[in-house]
Phi, psi and omega in degrees: 000129178127191181269124182266353177050059182246013185303327182265002183272151179284163177304317182295322175298314182296317179299322177295321178294318176301315181297319180294318178298319176297318178300323179285351178092016180296122185266328182222150176229147178220073181287145177260179188305327182284004173287328182104140185300316181297314181295321177299320178299313181293322176297316180299315179298318185289318186265347179044248184291345179262012172273128181247129176295114178255184177121181183306125178085352180294137174248119182242116179272127180252123177237156180243130174243135180285144178277000000 
């Protein structure tokens, strides 16, 4: 959740970051505007229904579920 500051990064760099986040087990993402429009698009494509619209004024409820 937050700004990933990827506006100047290439698609391949962003995809590598997405792959690493997936490897780490990141289940949901909520990038804000300073992530960059292209990176936000790629995050949205990668996480689909687990992409959360972030940014100014967004309210994101965080819950914990026991395994």
